[in-house]
C-alpha positions in Angstrom: 0.0 0.0 0.0 1.5 3.4 -1.0 2.0 6.2 1.6 -0.9 8.2 0.2 -3.3 5.4 0.9 -2.5 4.9 4.5 -5.3 5.2 7.1 -4.8 6.6 10.6 -7.0 4.3 12.7 -6.1 6.5 15.8 -7.8 9.5 14.3 -10.8 10.9 16.3 -14.2 9.5 15.3 -17.6 8.8 16.7 -19.9 5.8 16.1 -23.5 7.0 15.8 -26.8 5.2 15.7 -30.0 6.3 14.0 -33.1 6.1 16.1 -35.1 3.2 14.8 -38.5 1.5 14.9 -38.8 -2.1 13.8 -35.2 -2.1 12.7 -35.8 0.8 10.3 -34.4 4.4 10.6 -36.9 6.8 12.0 -37.2 10.0 9.9 -37.0 13.4 11.4 -34.0 13.1 13.7 -30.3 12.5 13.3 -28.1 9.8 14.7 -26.8 10.0 18.3 -23.3 9.1 19.6 -22.7 5.6 20.8 -18.9 5.6 20.9 -16.7 8.7 21.0 -13.0 7.7 20.5 -10.7 6.6 17.7 -11.6 5.3 14.3 -10.3 1.9 15.5 -12.6 2.1 18.6 -15.6 2.9 16.4 -14.9 0.2 13.9 -14.6 -2.4 16.7 -17.8 -1.1 18.3 -19.6 -1.3 14.9 -18.4 -4.8 14.2 -19.7 -5.9 17.6 -23.2 -5.0 16.6 -25.5 -7.7 15.0 -25.1 -7.7 11.2 -28.9 -7.3 10.9 -28.7 -3.9 12.7 -25.5 -2.4 11.2 -27.5 -0.4 8.7 -28.6 1.8 11.6 -25.0 2.8 12.4 -22.4 5.1 10.8 -19.1 6.5 11.7 -18.3 10.3 11.6 -14.6 11.2 11.4 -12.1 13.6 9.9 -11.8 12.7 6.2 -8.7 10.8 5.0 -8.9 10.9 1.2 -9.4 8.8 -0.8 -10.4 5.9 1.4 -12.0 7.6 4.5 -14.8 10.1 4.1 -16.4 12.3 6.8 -19.3 9.9 7.2 -18.8 6.2 6.7 -21.8 4.0 5.9 -22.2 0.5 7.2 -20.9 -1.0 3.9 -17.8 1.2 4.0 -17.0 0.3 7.7 -17.1 -3.4 6.9 -14.6 -2.8 4.1 -12.3 -0.7 6.4 -12.5 -3.5 9.0 -11.3 -6.0 6.4 -8.6 -3.7 5.2 -7.4 -3.1 8.8 -6.7 -6.8 9.2 -4.1 -6.5 6.5 -2.3 -3.5 7.8 
């Protein structure tokens, strides 16, 4: 992996959960903080959630282009978790 594609897993981040009803996001309100720590902490917290509920979570962090955006969707977090295993 080249230097410009490295990810700082110690960067500040927050794992957030959308309010839900019947495992669906509730409209009208934003997500609330579940974990406030590092990107690594948030990825670990996310991966500990049941796969069936992960769509309710997202990670907010400082962007690290091109791989890490300011808001990471559940699909993106799963890919970063896989990538982290190889670093």
